[in-house]
N, C-alpha and C positions, 0 to 999 in steps of 0.2 A: 557102546563098549563100556566095560567096567572101568572105574577111574584109574586103577593101577595099570591096566592095559593101555589106556590112553596116555598115561604118563610115560610108559616105556616107549610107545610108538613115537612120541614127540621128543622125549628126553634123550634117548640114545643117539639119534641123528644130530641133535643139537650138541651133545657132548662131543661127538666125533668132530664136527665142524669147528667148535671152539678150541679143542685141544690141537687139532691140526693147524689152525690159524695161529695158536699160541706158540707153536714150534717155529713159525715164520716171523711172528711179531711178538717178541718176548715181553711186551707190556701186559699181555693177557695172563692172569694168574692161574695157569693150568693145574698146578698142584692143588690149589684150593677148590677148583672145579671138580676134580676127580674125588677128593675127599668128601665134598658136599654130596655128590652123586652117590657115593658109597653109603653115606648116612641115610639118605632117602631110601635106597635099595634095602638097607638093613632093616628098616622099619616096615617094609612091605611083608606082612606076615604070610600072605598067600604064596610067596615065592622065597622059600628058605635060602636058595642059592642065588638070590637076585643080585648079590654083589659080584658074582663071577662075570656076568656080561659087562659090568662096569669096568672090571679089569681088562677084559678083552677089547672093548671099544676104545678105551683110553690108550692102551698099548698100541693098537693098530693105528689110531689117529696120530699119536706121537711119532710112530715109525714113518708114516706117509709124509708128515710135515718135515721131519728131518731129511728124508730122501729128497723132497722137493727143494729144500734149502741147500742141500749139498749139490744137487744138480745145477741150480742157479749159480752157486759159487764156482763150480767147475767151468761154466761158461765164461765167467769173469777171468779165471786163471788162464784159459786158453786164448782169450782175445787180447789183442795188443793194448787196447785202452782200458782193460779191466771191465768192471760192471758196477752198477750201483749196489747190488747185493753184496759183492765181495768187499767193496769199500765200506759198506755198513758193518760187515763182520770185523773188518780191521779197526774201525772206530770204536767198536764195543769191546775190544780186547787190548788190555794193557800189555806192553812189550814183555814185561817180566813173566806174566801169566802165559803168554804165547811160548816163551822160551821153556818154561816148566812143562808145558804140554808137549812140546817137541822132544824134550828129554825123556818124558814118560813114554811117549810112543816108541822112541828108539829102544828103550829098555824093556818095555812090556807089551808092545804091539797093541792089537785091538782091545785087549783087556782094559786099557785106559778109557775106551769108549764107554764101557759099562759103568766105571766109577764116575765118569764125567757127568752122567745123567743124574747121579745121586748126590753129587757135590753142588751146593748152591753156586750158580754162575759158572759152573765148570764146563758146560756143554759147548759154548761158543768158542772158547780158546782151543779146545781139543779138535773141534770141527775145522777151525781155521788152520791148525797145524796139519791136519789130514789133507786139506786142500792144497796148501803150499808144498807139502811133501809129495804130492802127486798120487795119493792113494786112489785106486780105482773105485768107482761107485759100488761095484759088486762086493769088494772087500769091506768097504765102509758099512754096507748093509748087513753083512754077516756079523759085524761087531755091534751095530746099532740095534739089531733085533732083540738080543738078550738085555741090552741096556734099557730099552723101552719097556720090556716086561718087568724088569726089576723096579723101574721108576713107578709104573702103574701099580704094582703090588705094594710098594712102600706107602704111596699116598692113599691107596685104597684101604690099607690096614689102619692108617690114621683115621679114616672115616669110620671104619668098624669100631675103633676105640671110642670115638665120639658118640656114635650111635648106641653103643652098649651101656654108656654111663648115664644116659638120660632117656626117659620114656617119651619125651616130646622131641620130634625130629629137629625143630629149629634150634634147640639148645645144643644138640649134637653137631649141627652144621656150624653154629657159632664157635664151638670148641675146636672143631676140625679146621676151620678157617684161621683161628688164632694160632693153632699149632703150626700150620703151614707157613704163616707169616713169620713166626719165630724161626722156623727152620731155614726158610729162604733168605730172610733179611738179617738174622742174628749174626752170622759170620762177617758180613760186610760192615755192620755197626761196630763189631769188636775190632776189626782191622783199622777202621777209622779212629776209634778211641785210642788204640795203642799207638797209631801213627801220630796222633795229635799230642801225646804226652811229652815226647822228646826225652832226652836223657835227664836223669834225676840229678839234683845238686846244681 
């Protein structure tokens, strides 16, 4: 097979598995994965629309991972003793963020799901608020589908930006990864810096 065909045959399934796992295990940098895959696809000259499958695979994988995590969380809500997955979601969510997510859901409904995917560290608090509020899986899925599409498009566009600025794919990947790290980690660093300052004087 031609090299690009081989790359797609291996790369798309690998991207799907890693992004789906990243929805379940948030230590996997899924945004950087999608951006890097978009850079590589952008540089495949024989496939002008090669970035489009990256969008589709990433969005579908994120959606499947979110549904799996939500389903596991629902099992914990229904059982008397809870579950490890529900307890893990609770541990990863500060009480004030959970309260903000609940308030947002009450005011705006499933639209908050779309925004939660685009805000760094916003997905888990909103998902936990949905679980504790008793939102059915079907309703959660209706809100999560456009959220995953918007998320995949955002990080895919970062990859296209990185790929268009450099003729060598590795430079585009490096820039895309750097941008995703800044986007995902910047707000947390800013919050810690502000919290550590304390009142002046």
